[in-house]
C-alpha positions as CSV (number, residue, x, y, z in Angstrom):
1,M,214.4,135.2,169.3
2,N,215.5,136.8,172.6
3,L,214.9,134.3,175.5
4,F,213.2,137.0,177.6
5,L,210.9,137.7,174.7
6,R,210.1,134.0,174.4
7,F,209.4,133.9,178.1
8,S,207.1,137.0,177.8
9,T,205.4,135.5,174.8
10,Y,204.8,132.2,176.7
11,I,203.3,134.1,179.6
12,G,201.0,136.0,177.3
13,E,199.8,133.0,175.5
14,N,199.1,131.0,178.6
15,V,198.3,133.7,181.1
16,E,194.8,132.5,182.1
17,S,195.8,128.9,182.8
18,L,198.9,130.1,184.7
19,A,196.8,132.4,186.8
20,L,194.4,129.6,187.6
21,E,197.4,127.4,188.5
22,V,198.7,130.1,190.9
23,V,195.3,130.5,192.7
24,E,194.6,126.8,193.0
25,G,198.1,126.1,194.1
26,V,198.0,128.7,196.9
27,L,194.6,127.6,198.1
28,H,195.7,124.0,198.2
29,R,198.8,124.8,200.2
30,L,196.9,126.9,202.7
31,K,194.0,124.4,202.7
32,L,191.6,127.3,202.1
33,D,188.1,127.2,200.6
34,I,187.0,130.6,199.4
35,P,183.8,131.7,197.6
36,Q,183.7,131.4,193.8
37,W,183.5,135.2,193.4
38,E,186.7,135.7,195.5
39,K,188.5,133.0,193.5
40,K,187.5,134.6,190.2
41,Q,188.7,138.0,191.5
42,A,192.0,136.5,192.5
43,I,192.4,134.8,189.1
44,D,191.6,138.0,187.2
45,M,194.2,139.9,189.3
46,Y,196.9,137.3,188.6
47,V,196.0,137.4,184.9
48,S,196.7,141.1,184.9
49,L,199.8,140.6,187.1
50,L,201.4,137.8,185.0
51,R,200.7,139.7,181.8
52,F,202.3,142.8,183.2
53,F,205.2,140.7,184.5
54,G,205.9,139.1,181.2
55,E,205.8,142.5,179.4
56,S,208.0,144.1,181.9
57,L,210.9,141.7,181.1
58,V,211.1,143.0,177.5
59,N,210.0,146.6,178.1
60,E,212.6,148.6,180.0
61,D,210.3,151.6,180.2
62,K,207.7,149.6,182.1
63,E,207.3,150.6,185.7
64,L,208.6,148.1,188.2
65,V,205.3,147.6,190.0
66,P,201.9,148.3,188.3
67,D,199.4,150.6,190.0
68,F,196.7,148.0,189.9
69,F,198.8,145.6,191.9
70,I,199.4,148.2,194.6
71,D,195.7,149.1,194.6
72,W,194.8,145.4,194.9
73,S,197.2,145.2,197.9
74,K,195.6,148.2,199.6
75,K,192.1,146.7,199.0
76,N,193.2,143.5,200.7
77,A,194.1,145.6,203.7
78,A,190.8,147.5,203.6
79,M,188.9,144.2,203.5
80,Q,190.7,143.0,206.6
81,I,189.9,146.2,208.5
82,S,186.2,146.1,207.5
83,S,185.9,142.5,208.6
84,N,187.9,143.0,211.8
85,G,190.6,140.7,210.5
86,K,194.3,140.5,211.3
87,I,197.2,141.5,209.0
88,S,198.7,138.1,209.7
89,E,195.8,136.5,207.8
90,I,197.1,138.2,204.7
91,A,200.8,137.8,205.4
92,V,200.6,134.0,205.7
93,R,199.4,133.9,202.1
94,Y,202.6,135.4,200.7
95,P,205.1,132.5,201.3
96,P,203.0,129.9,199.5
97,T,202.1,132.4,196.8
98,R,205.8,133.1,196.3
99,D,206.6,129.4,196.2
100,V,204.0,128.6,193.6
101,L,205.0,131.5,191.4
102,L,208.7,130.7,191.6
103,E,208.1,127.1,190.8
104,I,206.0,128.1,187.8
105,V,208.5,130.6,186.4
106,T,211.4,128.1,187.0
107,E,209.5,125.4,185.1
108,I,209.0,127.8,182.2
109,S,212.6,128.9,182.3
110,I,213.7,125.2,182.0
111,E,211.3,124.5,179.2
112,L,212.5,127.5,177.2
113,G,216.2,126.9,177.9
114,L,216.9,130.0,180.0
115,S,220.2,130.1,181.8
116,I,220.5,130.0,185.6
117,K,221.5,133.7,185.5
118,E,218.4,134.6,183.4
119,N,216.1,132.6,185.7
120,A,217.7,134.3,188.7
121,F,216.9,137.7,187.2
122,I,213.3,136.7,186.6
123,I,213.0,135.4,190.2
124,K,214.5,138.6,191.6
125,R,212.0,140.7,189.6
126,L,209.1,138.5,190.9
127,N,210.3,138.7,194.5
128,T,210.5,142.5,194.2
129,L,206.8,142.5,193.1
130,L,205.7,140.4,196.0
131,D,207.8,142.3,198.6
132,I,206.4,145.6,197.5
133,S,202.8,144.2,197.5
134,L,203.3,142.9,201.1
135,N,204.8,146.2,202.2
136,E,201.9,148.2,200.7
137,T,199.4,145.9,202.3
138,I,201.0,146.3,205.7
139,F,201.3,150.1,205.4
140,A,197.7,150.4,204.2
141,F,196.5,148.2,207.1
142,E,198.3,150.2,209.7
143,R,197.0,153.5,208.3
144,L,193.4,152.2,208.1
145,F,193.7,150.6,211.5
146,E,194.8,153.9,213.1
147,E,192.0,155.8,211.3
148,S,189.5,153.2,212.5
149,R,190.8,153.3,216.1
150,E,190.6,157.1,216.1
151,V,187.0,157.0,215.0
152,T,186.3,154.4,217.7
153,Q,188.0,156.6,220.3
154,K,185.9,159.6,219.3
155,E,182.7,157.5,219.5
156,L,183.7,156.1,222.9
157,A,184.7,159.6,224.1
158,A,181.4,161.0,223.1
159,L,179.5,158.2,224.9
160,S,181.7,158.6,228.0
161,A,180.8,162.2,228.5
162,P,177.2,162.9,227.4
163,I,175.5,166.2,228.2
164,I,172.1,165.5,229.9
165,P,169.7,168.5,230.5
166,V,167.5,167.8,233.5
167,K,165.8,171.2,234.0
168,D,166.2,174.8,233.0
169,G,169.8,175.9,233.5
170,V,171.0,172.5,234.8
171,V,172.8,169.7,233.0
172,I,174.3,166.4,234.2
173,L,177.7,165.4,232.8
174,P,178.1,161.7,233.7
175,L,181.7,160.5,233.2
176,I,181.7,156.9,232.2
177,G,184.4,154.2,231.8
178,D,188.1,154.7,231.9
179,I,189.1,158.4,231.7
180,D,192.4,159.0,230.0
181,T,194.2,162.0,228.4
182,Y,192.4,161.4,225.1
183,R,189.0,161.7,226.7
184,V,190.0,164.7,228.8
185,N,191.1,166.5,225.6
186,Y,187.9,165.4,223.9
187,I,185.9,167.0,226.8
188,I,187.9,170.2,226.5
189,E,187.7,170.4,222.7
190,H,184.1,169.2,222.2
191,V,182.0,169.1,225.4
192,I,183.0,172.4,227.0
193,P,182.2,174.5,223.9
194,K,178.8,172.8,223.7
195,I,178.1,173.6,227.3
196,G,179.3,177.1,226.8
197,A,176.8,177.6,224.0
198,M,173.9,176.5,226.3
199,D,172.2,178.6,228.9
200,I,173.6,176.7,231.8
201,H,173.9,177.8,235.4
202,Y,174.7,174.4,237.1
203,L,176.6,171.4,235.9
204,I,176.6,168.2,237.9
205,A,179.7,166.1,237.1
206,D,178.9,162.6,238.1
207,F,181.8,160.3,238.7
208,S,179.9,157.2,239.7
209,G,180.4,155.6,236.3
210,I,184.2,156.0,236.3
211,Y,186.2,152.8,236.4
212,T,189.7,154.1,236.8
213,I,191.4,157.5,237.2
214,N,194.8,158.7,238.2
215,V,196.2,161.8,239.9
216,D,197.1,163.6,236.6
217,I,193.6,163.0,235.1
218,A,192.0,164.1,238.3
219,E,193.9,167.4,238.1
220,Y,192.9,167.8,234.4
221,L,189.3,167.3,235.4
222,D,189.7,169.9,238.1
223,Q,191.1,172.4,235.5
224,I,188.0,171.7,233.4
225,G,185.9,172.5,236.4
226,S,187.8,175.8,236.8
227,M,187.2,176.6,233.1
228,L,183.4,176.1,233.6
229,Q,183.4,178.3,236.7
230,L,185.1,181.1,234.8
231,M,182.2,180.7,232.3
232,G,179.8,181.4,235.2
233,I,178.8,177.8,235.7
234,C,178.6,176.3,239.1
235,V,180.1,172.8,239.1
236,L,178.7,170.2,241.5
237,T,180.5,166.9,241.9
238,T,178.7,163.6,242.7
239,G,179.6,159.9,242.8
240,L,183.1,160.1,244.3
241,R,183.7,156.6,245.6
242,P,186.2,156.2,248.4
243,E,189.1,155.1,246.1
244,L,188.4,158.1,243.7
245,A,188.2,160.5,246.7
246,Q,191.6,159.2,247.9
247,I,193.1,160.0,244.5
248,V,191.7,163.6,244.8
249,V,193.1,163.9,248.3
250,N,196.6,162.8,247.0
251,S,196.5,165.3,244.1
252,R,197.2,169.0,244.1
253,I,193.5,169.8,243.9
254,N,192.1,172.3,246.4
255,I,189.4,170.1,248.0
256,S,187.7,173.0,249.8
257,S,186.7,174.4,246.4
258,I,184.8,171.3,245.4
259,N,181.0,171.1,245.9
260,T,180.6,167.4,246.6
261,F,177.4,165.4,247.0
262,A,176.7,161.8,247.6
263,N,174.6,161.3,244.5
264,V,172.9,163.2,241.7
265,K,169.6,163.4,243.6
266,K,171.2,165.2,246.5
267,A,173.0,167.6,244.1
268,L,169.7,168.4,242.3
269,E,168.0,169.1,245.6
270,S,170.7,171.7,246.4
271,V,170.0,173.6,243.1
272,K,167.5,176.4,243.6
């Protein structure tokens, strides 16, 4: 019988005990204690993986990496994102997993009398599986992390520039937190159209809640004010602390065109 076929048959006949050995070996080396459901899930995955691996050695038409293994890798990344975990928490599991698996296949190779060359071929195939799994996990984590960060940015941007109606034809736009290019673009793309759809005559832009701002952002905000004025909306500015006022002075903004008030109350009193 072909030695690879014997190896494949051995894997198939002992797949459950081998999968258990892998999981327990990895947990022992990492000194991890995981819930029973998670352990069972890992065992089931390694049963499928080892069975596939054994079959792939004697079936040249078999794909190099099974879809279920790639899906499993992606799910690991998704679980880390949902629990605010780090990709390093997954990455550290790969070296001990690799060691345990290589020790197992080498022991089987010795028991079945495979040559060094044949064992090296098996190890190479196994390393390829693990490398692709790790890459897919990292790629999925990065993609999901960016998607999560974008959602968070949108939520923060919405919170940082709420539209607050105070009386007929008058709204307050309190700018809150750190204002950067992303939030300025959010205001242009989402806030301005909402204001334009409302029956607004006055908009009070309150800067008292802004932590930091630079000259470029100040100029962008001035452009937003100009857009609103072109829409027939009078823009009143409040809450410009001395350090923010200094940035405005140092910019290319025409200060004489800004209707500035000490606070929102004063601005409201000026609205007739």
